[in-house]
C-alpha positions, -999 to +999 in steps of 0.1 A: +066+551+648+061+537+683+090+535+706+112+505+698+135+489+723+156+477+693+159+513+680+169+525+715+194+497+719+210+506+685+212+543+695+229+534+729+254+511+713+262+536+685+267+563+712+289+543+734+311+530+706+309+494+718+316+463+697+310+426+701+330+413+731+331+448+747+295+457+753+281+480+780+249+459+782+239+423+785+218+423+753+224+401+722+212+420+692+207+401+659+202+413+624+178+389+607+175+391+569+146+374+550+152+355+518+133+359+486+156+354+456+153+386+434+132+403+462+166+404+480+172+436+462+151+453+489+171+438+517+204+446+499+193+483+500+185+479+537+219+465+546+235+493+525+218+518+548+232+501+579+267+502+563+263+539+555+251+546+590+281+528+606+258+505+626+273+471+618+294+470+650+262+475+670+250+439+662+263+407+677+252+384+649+238+384+614+213+357+603+203+353+567+182+329+546+189+326+509+192+360+494+193+373+529+225+353+536+241+369+505+232+404+517+244+397+552+277+386+538+280+419+518+273+438+550+299+419+571+327+423+545+320+461+543+311+461+506+273+464+506+273+497+488+299+486+462+279+454+456+250+474+441+267+465+408+257+428+413+220+438+409+225+456+376+206+440+346+236+427+327+249+408+357+215+395+369+207+382+334+238+361+335+228+347+369+191+342+362+182+329+327+149+310+323+160+300+288+186+276+302+158+254+314+151+245+278+186+230+276+184+212+309+205+239+326+200+259+358+177+288+357+195+303+387+233+298+384+245+301+419+279+288+410+285+317+386+270+341+412+294+331+440+325+322+419+320+346+390+303+377+402+316+375+438+352+368+427+356+388+395+328+413+388+322+426+423+347+408+446+334+398+480+360+399+508+354+365+523+383+368+547+367+400+562+335+381+569+354+354+588+374+381+607+344+402+616+335+400+654+299+402+644+292+365+637+277+353+604+249+327+604+237+317+569+209+292+571+201+263+547+177+234+547+190+199+554+180+173+528+181+146+555+153+159+577+141+192+564+154+212+593+168+247+592+206+245+598+228+273+609+260+269+588+281+291+610+301+262+626+312+251+591+326+285+580+362+276+584+377+294+554+368+314+523+359+284+503+335+272+530+318+307+531+313+304+493+299+269+496+275+280+524+262+309+503+255+284+475+238+260+500+216+288+514+204+298+479+200+264+463+165+267+451+150+233+442+149+227+405+158+264+396+193+261+410+198+224+405+206+196+429+214+201+466+247+216+476+272+198+499+290+214+528+310+195+555+296+162+546+259+172+545+237+183+516+214+213+516+187+232+497+174+267+499+168+281+534+134+294+524+119+259+525+125+257+563+130+292+577+125+321+552+128+346+580+155+331+603+140+346+635+134+312+652+171+303+650+182+337+661+160+336+692+169+299+700+205+309+699+201+336+725+192+367+707+174+391+731+166+416+704+163+415+666+162+440+637+144+421+609+147+431+573+118+418+552+115+415+515+077+415+513+055+445+519+030+443+548+002+439+523+020+413+503+011+377+510+029+345+500+009+328+472+003+291+476+019+269+449-002+258+420-012+221+416+014+218+388+041+233+411+031+210+439+036+179+417+068+191+401+085+203+433+073+173+454+087+149+427+120+167+427+123+168+465+113+131+468+142+122+445+169+146+456+159+158+491+133+134+506+136+147+541+124+181+529+090+170+515+071+174+547+089+206+556+079+221+523+043+210+525+039+225+560+058+257+555+026+279+554+017+270+590+053+279+601+051+311+582+019+321+600+034+313+634+065+333+625+045+363+613+027+363+647+060+363+665+074+391+643+044+413+648+038+409+685+073+405+702+084+439+715+120+428+712+117+427+674+117+457+650+107+449+614+116+470+584+096+462+552+095+477+517+070+505+518+034+501+506+032+507+468+067+492+462+070+471+431+061+434+431+092+414+424+090+378+412+115+351+423+134+353+391+128+389+381+156+404+360+143+439+352+171+464+357+149+494+366+128+475+390+157+460+409+175+494+411+143+509+424+140+482+450+176+489+462+167+525+467+134+518+484+150+494+508+177+518+518+152+546+523+130+523+544+158+517+569+168+554+571+132+563+578+127+535+604+159+545+624+158+582+620+139+586+653+167+570+672+199+582+655+214+617+654+198+636+626+231+645+607+239+607+607+204+596+596+200+624+571 
């Protein structure tokens, strides 16, 4: 791997033991986590590696879109490793169930995910997220104008964190109608900023470690004509401000890919070539467990050059 200023910054901060508010440098390092629904198993494995390596305090902020917001939350509450249980087949099949669509229900039940799984099956420490000096920035898409909105200012208590996680993951049609938070309504962050690098840089990040959920050779497929009609009709009714944002997302995606690939202040970690394809609502236990392990290994490999070998090994 070529020298990375991000890897070197991580190594320095790990060595000097600094934390947010007590840095020995003027940098602002952001962790940026891509969305992708079930593909988030890859980035969950990635944040698990950061937790194991003891690198969380080296960051100043964590930005996440959709599933990336969920995984950022697990990292900041110190339970990413324990939360592997949330990706096991019996749990995922209760969260994602295409058969519910036949009865007019939600294919992706984010209410059960946040209030069932994250409260009872694998408890998430919401208070720890709020108390962490590394700030949490879950993104969502405003139904009013289709803009990507950082929900950090609205994270006032545990209930608000839960609501923000539901807003960030509110997939149109699949997860039902928009989610409200602090008087505004939102849909999934992926419609406006699937990789929240623009927001991170706009808010002052000088460096970014970016966790991707697509392989380098994996491209985003354009929607079919049927999907275009169905989604456009849903958005026009429930989130009219998002229609143009949704239709133009391919151009934004291309611009972001250029930034991610060419900015020397950014280090990307992706699932390795040959990793399994994972659909948006994949529920296969073995595939998801494999993705967790591959994501973890990808981060350990990417950072091994910069960290002490006993730590990275």
